[in-house]
Backbone as JSON, one array per atom type, in Angstrom:
{
  "sequence": "XXXXXXXXXXXXXXXXXXXXXXXXXXXXXXXXXXXXXXXXXXXXXXXXXXXXXXXXXXXXXXXXXXXXXXXXXXXXXXXX",
  "N": [[-17.14, -196.35, -47.86], [-17.55, -193.26, -46.38], [-17.17, -189.66, -46.94], [-16.36, -188.41, -44.53], [-15.16, -190.52, -43.08], [-12.99, -191.05, -44.77], [-11.55, -188.67, -44.56], [-10.9, -188.73, -41.82], [-9.36, -191.08, -41.75], [-7.29, -190.28, -43.42], [-6.18, -188.25, -41.85], [-5.36, -189.77, -39.66], [-3.48, -191.41, -40.9], [-1.61, -189.48, -41.63], [-0.82, -188.63, -39.1], [0.34, -191.01, -38.18], [2.46, -191.23, -40.0], [3.92, -188.92, -39.27], [4.62, -189.66, -36.65], [6.24, -191.9, -37.1], [8.32, -190.7, -38.49], [9.28, -189.02, -36.45], [10.21, -190.97, -34.72], [12.43, -191.92, -36.08], [14.36, -190.0, -35.67], [15.47, -190.03, -32.89], [16.53, -192.59, -33.08], [18.5, -192.37, -35.05], [20.18, -190.56, -33.73], [20.87, -192.16, -31.57], [22.32, -194.22, -32.83], [24.48, -192.67, -33.73], [25.57, -191.87, -31.24], [26.39, -194.34, -30.19], [28.26, -195.08, -32.12], [30.11, -193.02, -31.68], [30.88, -193.64, -29.08], [32.34, -195.92, -29.56], [34.59, -194.85, -30.68], [35.82, -193.47, -28.68], [38.32, -193.08, -26.08], [38.93, -192.69, -23.37], [37.67, -193.6, -20.13], [35.81, -191.69, -19.12], [34.97, -190.33, -21.46], [33.77, -192.42, -22.84], [31.75, -193.06, -21.04], [30.23, -190.69, -21.14], [29.33, -190.79, -23.82], [27.82, -193.13, -23.69], [25.86, -192.35, -21.86], [24.53, -190.44, -23.39], [23.59, -192.15, -25.4], [21.84, -193.74, -23.88], [19.9, -191.82, -23.15], [18.87, -191.18, -25.69], [17.82, -193.62, -26.38], [15.71, -193.83, -24.56], [14.18, -191.7, -25.51], [13.53, -192.71, -28.01], [11.92, -194.88, -27.29], [9.73, -193.49, -26.22], [8.83, -192.17, -28.52], [8.15, -194.38, -30.04], [5.92, -195.22, -28.69], [4.15, -193.22, -29.46], [3.89, -193.94, -32.14], [2.61, -196.41, -31.87], [0.18, -195.56, -30.69], [-0.86, -193.94, -32.73], [-1.16, -195.83, -34.76], [-3.07, -197.47, -33.58], [-5.24, -195.71, -33.48], [-5.66, -195.41, -36.21], [-6.36, -198.0, -36.91], [-8.73, -198.11, -35.54], [-10.32, -196.64, -37.1], [-9.57, -194.05, -37.42], [-10.56, -192.31, -35.54], [-10.25, -189.96, -32.87]],
  "CA": [[-16.54, -195.4, -46.95], [-18.03, -191.91, -46.68], [-16.14, -188.61, -46.97], [-15.87, -188.18, -43.16], [-14.23, -191.61, -42.76], [-11.8, -190.86, -45.57], [-10.82, -187.57, -43.94], [-10.36, -189.2, -40.55], [-8.3, -192.03, -42.06], [-6.16, -189.5, -43.93], [-5.57, -187.58, -40.7], [-4.69, -190.8, -38.87], [-2.29, -191.8, -41.66], [-0.64, -188.39, -41.51], [-0.31, -188.7, -37.74], [1.23, -192.16, -38.13], [3.66, -190.86, -40.74], [4.67, -187.99, -38.42], [5.16, -190.4, -35.51], [7.34, -192.73, -37.59], [9.42, -189.77, -38.76], [9.82, -188.6, -35.16], [10.93, -192.11, -34.16], [13.72, -192.08, -36.75], [15.32, -189.02, -35.16], [16.27, -190.54, -31.78], [17.28, -193.79, -33.49], [19.7, -191.88, -35.72], [21.04, -190.01, -32.69], [21.36, -193.31, -30.81], [23.38, -194.83, -33.64], [25.63, -191.77, -33.68], [26.17, -191.94, -29.9], [27.07, -195.63, -30.08], [29.46, -194.98, -32.97], [31.06, -192.15, -30.99], [31.41, -194.38, -27.94], [33.34, -196.86, -30.07], [35.8, -194.09, -31.02], [36.37, -192.83, -27.47], [39.4, -193.84, -25.47], [38.96, -192.61, -21.92], [36.42, -194.04, -19.5], [34.85, -190.58, -19.03], [34.42, -190.1, -22.79], [32.89, -193.55, -23.13], [30.58, -192.89, -20.18], [29.42, -189.61, -21.7], [28.68, -191.29, -25.03], [26.8, -194.1, -23.28], [24.76, -191.59, -21.26], [23.78, -189.89, -24.52], [22.89, -193.27, -26.03], [20.73, -194.12, -23.01], [18.87, -190.79, -23.28], [18.25, -191.33, -27.0], [17.02, -194.86, -26.3], [14.47, -193.46, -23.87], [13.41, -190.86, -26.42], [13.0, -193.61, -29.05], [10.81, -195.63, -26.69], [8.59, -192.57, -26.13], [8.33, -191.97, -29.87], [7.52, -195.63, -30.45], [4.57, -195.22, -28.1], [3.34, -192.38, -30.35], [3.6, -194.75, -33.33], [1.59, -197.38, -31.47], [-1.09, -194.87, -30.51], [-1.36, -193.52, -34.04], [-1.6, -197.04, -35.47], [-4.32, -197.9, -32.94], [-6.29, -194.82, -33.96], [-5.91, -195.75, -37.61], [-7.09, -199.27, -36.9], [-10.07, -197.83, -35.02], [-11.06, -195.84, -38.07], [-9.1, -192.68, -37.45], [-11.14, -191.44, -34.51], [-9.28, -189.52, -31.83]],
  "C": [[-17.03, -194.0, -47.34], [-16.88, -190.89, -46.57], [-15.55, -188.36, -45.58], [-14.87, -189.26, -42.78], [-12.92, -191.44, -43.52], [-10.93, -189.75, -44.96], [-10.18, -188.0, -42.64], [-9.23, -190.18, -40.79], [-7.07, -191.3, -42.57], [-5.42, -188.8, -42.78], [-4.8, -188.59, -39.85], [-3.43, -191.27, -39.58], [-1.21, -190.73, -41.57], [-0.01, -188.4, -40.12], [0.67, -189.86, -37.59], [2.54, -191.86, -38.85], [4.54, -189.91, -39.92], [5.34, -188.71, -37.25], [6.34, -191.28, -35.93], [8.55, -191.85, -37.89], [10.09, -189.35, -37.45], [10.62, -189.73, -34.51], [12.31, -192.24, -34.8], [14.77, -191.13, -36.19], [16.11, -189.53, -33.95], [17.04, -191.8, -32.15], [18.56, -193.4, -34.22], [20.68, -191.32, -34.7], [21.64, -191.12, -31.83], [22.5, -193.99, -31.55], [24.64, -193.98, -33.6], [26.33, -191.86, -32.32], [26.93, -193.24, -29.71], [28.35, -195.62, -30.91], [30.53, -194.12, -32.3], [31.67, -192.85, -29.78], [32.51, -195.34, -28.38], [34.65, -196.15, -30.41], [36.49, -193.47, -29.81], [37.42, -193.73, -26.84], [39.42, -193.78, -23.96], [37.63, -193.09, -21.34], [35.38, -192.93, -19.41], [34.2, -190.28, -20.38], [33.43, -191.2, -23.16], [31.61, -193.43, -22.31], [29.66, -191.8, -20.71], [28.65, -190.08, -22.93], [27.58, -192.29, -24.68], [25.61, -193.41, -22.62], [23.89, -190.97, -22.35], [22.96, -190.99, -25.19], [21.68, -193.69, -25.19], [19.59, -193.11, -23.13], [18.14, -190.92, -24.62], [17.39, -192.59, -27.06], [15.68, -194.57, -25.63], [13.57, -192.62, -24.76], [12.79, -191.72, -27.53], [11.82, -194.41, -28.52], [9.57, -194.74, -26.59], [7.98, -192.34, -27.51], [7.64, -193.22, -30.4], [6.11, -195.73, -29.88], [3.64, -194.34, -28.94], [2.97, -193.15, -31.61], [2.49, -195.74, -33.01], [0.22, -196.73, -31.33], [-1.69, -194.45, -31.84], [-1.86, -194.72, -34.84], [-2.92, -197.55, -34.89], [-5.48, -197.03, -33.4], [-6.65, -195.12, -35.41], [-6.72, -197.02, -37.71], [-8.54, -199.06, -36.44], [-10.88, -196.93, -35.96], [-10.69, -194.37, -38.06], [-9.7, -191.78, -36.4], [-10.12, -191.12, -33.44], [-9.85, -189.7, -30.45]]
}
């Protein structure tokens, strides 16, 4: 492996690490929203918590796509 490949792989690994970190944020928020929904008592409060959970789920799916893309670039040798 030459120096250019090492640099590209390092950049791809850093990108993958950033994407995984970004994925953990909506998952943590999703868990919190679900926990809050379990503590709510009125239908409106439960609905609000579920709406938040749905939004965080969508955000997690988007971040997971970033993880997939970063992993694909890493597998391809780090090229962008």
